[in-house]
C-alpha positions, 0 to 999 in steps of 0.5 A: 499499499502507499500512503496515497491509498489512506485517509490518514497516516499510521504512524509505527510506534512500537515494533515487539519481538516476541518468542515462544516456545511451545512443548510437544505433547506428551505421549505424542509420538516419539523421536522427532528430530529436525536436522539432527536435532531431538525435537521437544518444542517449536520455538518461534519469533513472532513480531507485534508491530503497533500504530499510534492510533493502535493498530496491531499487526502481527507478523512471523520470523523463521524461528528454531535456533535462530529465534534469538538471532532474529530478535536481535536483529529485529530489536537493534538494527529494523526497529529503530529504522521503522518506528516513526515511518509510515506504516502504510508505505510497505514495499518503500518502507521495506526497501529501504530497511533492506538497502540500509542494512545490505552490508550485514548480508541479505539473508538469515536472521536479518532477513527473517526479521525484516520478512517478519515486519513486513508480514505484520505491516500487511496485517495492518495494512488489511486492518485499515482497509477492513478487507483481508489480506488475500483482497489486497493481493487481487482477490482469490479462492476460499480454500486450498488443498495442504498437505501434512508436513511432518518431522523427521523420524528415521526409525520406520516403524515411526515413520509409518505411525505418524503417517498413519496418524496424518491420513487418518486426519484427511490428508492425501499429501504428506511431507517427510523430512526423511533420507534414508530409504528404509524410512521412505519406503516405509512411509509409501508402503503405509500410505499406499500409491493413492497418497501423494509422498513429498521428500524434504531431504535437507542438502544431504547429497552431492550430484553423485550421491543423489544420483545413485539413489535416484532409482529408487527414490523414482520407484517411490514416486514422489511428487517432487524431491525437495533440496535434495543437494549441498550446496542448496544454491547448486542450481546447475547440480539440480538441473541436472539431477531432473534431467539424469533421474527424470525426478521432480524437484523443488527448492527455494525455502534458503533463497533469499533474494529475487535474483536468486529466484531468477536464477534458479529459474532459468536455470530449470533447476525446479519443477516447483519453486517454494519461497518461504515467506518468513525467511525471504521479505515477507509478502512483499517479496514473495509476491514477486516470486509468482509472476517470476515462476509463471512466466516458465510455468513452474508452480508456487508451493511456498514454504511454511513449515510454521504455524503462525503469522508466516503461515498466514502471509502464505495461505494469503498470497496463494489463495490471491496468486496461486495456481491450480497446482499450489498446495499449502505447507502444514506442519504437522506436530503435536504440540501443546497448543497452537497460536491460533488455537482453533481458529486456524484448522485443516479439513479433509486436507484442505485450508479455507483463507481466512476472511476477517481483515488483516490475516484474518487471525490474531495469535492467540493471547493466552497461547503467548502468555503462557509459552512466551519465553525469555531470550539468552541476549 
């Protein structure tokens, strides 16, 4: 939005970074891990932007171990540049912030921080307009398919158990965070051929190593294989893997700038592109990826392995700009509480687009009060 499209200037008065830690529910399927670390809780960083006239917007930065670093970036670098500015000048303000801070890098915790602020500003924009963000982006569908995105379990029996749990909840598409064939085969056997399987391998292989496991993965019948190569920016290697194995490839979660997405797409690296709104600049930058991908007829599958405002940002942008092939990633964690309580759920593997103003829902204050944690900084 621009300040010329509103009758009043919504001046940013306060920016607050809110770290949360929500434990896994007692009695849930054991053995969950992520990136080699045992998973006992979900760490999130929410960011609340408040205007002088009391309008609040909520955003989210990519969390986990990056929470403290992203909070520091928000508190010390980003917030001082935004307070006192017009909240309706989203695109220009965020561009100014990026230009001012680019000497510190254009990815990682800094990018996660301004992603959260950007999402919060779009939430404010929708509340000022009394419209959902998807309408600000041009309108869109009322509901979309989603897939259950599971943690890593490694043990085939545990994989079977969590796959069955997700299927019984109505999902017909699942993502595994696994790289061992025994776990992947167990998931396919449990799910059967009628369920779509995605494998996020987590960048473990060189190109020759990925080629070696290619035939076995091809036989599983994946919807796509996500981030199979190290380093993730090896776009030429991804293109070669696509060509030699015939396996659909996806990537984009760790891509931070529009120029990197352009390079990825120009290299023919992917069948699906996966920008992450809580990592690569919020809704403003996310929206730029959709037309870039459309030029090459590549579907956008937003990365949304979180369940706060970052997820809502992905939902609204995809509703307005996605295609029939687009799906929403629904993080399948059995937590003690969810950021939106019961206000955001899936039914039969589909999710409705919240129709309230802004992102459509604010985080549950009781959840924030109960699970807010102190940072180490």
